[in-house]
C-alpha positions in Angstrom: 38.4 64.8 24.2 40.9 63.9 26.5 44.2 65.4 26.9 46.7 63.5 25.2 49.9 62.5 27.1 53.0 64.5 25.7 55.6 62.1 23.7 58.4 60.6 26.0 61.9 62.1 25.8 64.1 59.3 24.2 67.2 58.2 26.6 68.8 56.1 24.6 69.2 55.8 20.5 68.9 52.6 18.7 72.7 51.5 17.1 71.1 49.7 14.3 68.1 51.1 11.7 66.4 48.6 9.7 64.9 49.0 6.5 63.2 46.7 3.5 65.1 46.8 0.3 63.9 44.4 -2.3 66.5 43.6 -5.6 66.5 41.2 -7.5 67.7 37.6 -6.1 71.4 36.4 -6.7 69.8 33.2 -7.5 67.1 35.1 -10.2 70.0 36.3 -11.9 71.9 33.6 -12.2 68.5 31.8 -14.0 68.1 34.6 -15.9 71.9 35.1 -17.3 72.0 30.9 -17.8 68.8 31.3 -20.1 70.2 34.7 -21.8 70.7 35.5 -25.7 73.3 37.9 -26.5 73.9 39.9 -29.7 77.3 41.1 -30.1 78.6 43.3 -33.2 81.4 45.9 -33.7 84.2 47.2 -35.5 87.9 48.7 -34.8 88.9 51.8 -36.5 92.7 52.2 -36.3 93.7 51.2 -32.4 89.8 51.8 -30.9 87.4 49.5 -31.5 83.5 50.3 -30.8 80.8 47.8 -30.4 77.5 47.0 -28.7 76.6 43.7 -26.9 72.2 43.5 -26.7 71.0 40.9 -23.8 67.8 39.4 -24.0 66.8 38.4 -20.6 62.9 36.1 -21.3 61.1 35.6 -17.8 58.9 32.9 -20.2 62.1 31.0 -20.5 62.7 30.9 -17.1 59.3 30.4 -15.8 59.6 26.7 -14.4 62.4 27.4 -12.4 61.2 31.3 -10.4 58.5 31.5 -7.6 57.1 34.4 -9.5 54.8 36.0 -12.2 56.9 36.1 -15.3 54.7 38.8 -16.5 54.7 41.7 -18.5 54.6 43.8 -14.3 57.4 41.7 -13.2 59.6 42.1 -16.2 59.4 45.9 -15.9 60.2 45.7 -12.2 63.1 43.5 -12.4 64.4 46.1 -15.3 63.5 48.9 -12.6 65.5 46.9 -10.2 68.3 45.9 -12.4 69.0 49.4 -13.6 70.9 50.1 -10.6 72.4 47.1 -9.5 76.3 46.6 -9.2 76.2 43.0 -9.6 73.8 43.2 -13.2 76.0 45.9 -14.7 78.9 44.1 -14.0 77.8 40.7 -15.6 76.5 42.8 -18.4 79.9 44.9 -19.0 82.1 41.4 -18.4 80.3 39.9 -21.4 80.4 42.9 -23.3 84.1 43.1 -23.2 84.6 40.0 -23.6 82.7 40.1 -27.0 84.6 43.3 -27.5 88.2 41.8 -26.7 86.7 38.6 -28.7 86.3 40.6 -31.8 89.1 43.3 -32.0 90.9 40.6 -32.3 93.5 42.1 -29.7 93.4 42.6 -25.9 91.5 46.1 -24.9 93.9 48.4 -22.3 90.6 50.6 -21.7 87.1 50.0 -22.2 84.3 52.1 -21.6 81.1 51.0 -21.6 77.3 53.2 -21.6 74.5 50.4 -19.9 70.1 50.8 -20.2 68.1 48.5 -19.0 64.7 48.3 -20.7 61.3 45.5 -20.7 59.1 44.7 -23.8 56.8 42.4 -22.9 57.9 39.6 -20.5 61.6 40.4 -21.8 64.4 42.4 -20.6 66.2 44.3 -22.3 70.5 45.1 -21.5 72.2 47.4 -24.1 75.9 47.7 -23.2 77.3 49.9 -26.0 81.3 50.1 -25.6 84.0 52.2 -26.9 87.7 51.2 -26.6 91.7 51.5 -27.2 93.4 48.2 -27.8 96.3 46.8 -26.3 98.7 44.4 -28.5 98.0 44.3 -32.4 95.7 42.0 -34.0 93.9 40.9 -37.0 90.2 41.7 -36.5 87.6 38.0 -36.0 84.7 37.4 -37.8 82.9 38.0 -41.1 81.7 42.0 -41.9 78.2 42.7 -41.6 76.7 45.6 -43.5 78.1 48.5 -41.0 81.5 47.6 -41.6 81.7 45.2 -38.0 81.0 41.9 -37.4 77.8 40.7 -35.4 77.1 37.3 -33.6 74.5 36.0 -31.8 74.4 33.4 -29.6 73.0 31.9 -25.6 75.3 33.1 -22.8 76.7 29.7 -21.6 79.1 30.7 -18.5 79.0 33.8 -16.2 82.7 35.6 -16.8 84.1 34.9 -13.7 85.1 38.7 -13.2 81.2 39.1 -12.9 81.8 38.6 -8.9 78.7 36.2 -9.2 79.4 32.9 -7.8 77.5 29.9 -9.7 74.8 28.0 -7.3 76.3 25.2 -6.0 74.2 21.8 -7.1 73.0 19.4 -5.0 74.4 16.0 -5.7 71.8 13.3 -7.6 70.5 10.3 -5.1 71.9 11.8 -1.9 69.3 12.4 0.9 70.6 14.7 3.8 70.4 13.5 7.3 
């Protein structure tokens, strides 16, 4: 075996390191939350509010709007990436906070949220449990549920502005760029 050459000594170091990082695309977050369904429930107890928001992101529903497979494996990967994504956490928290204030019938002076993300089949479920202190007093909103609170289910229409995710610009119809 021939003798190996010794490694060259580094006289200069790189100023930047490069790495490849995979995360859920901002446009995909918009598409998924735009097609999301949310179920909100909660109740007031004195000057406190306790509730939860369950957000369902169905990959099958957005199949025509994304390039990647919309199967159970993709849902698992999306859920894994969303667990640590501050954009998704902020969006889910903002939805839960708005629902909590609506149900409480008052502004919330403080809101603590615990967020869990999981997948089931081709769906991603984001569960947000909230607990907060009420600001100004008001009457509770909505009909009571069997647990003494109120619950509503609806499609998520528009992202809250405080979520920090801009809406994608829509190209004008009938105009061509040159």
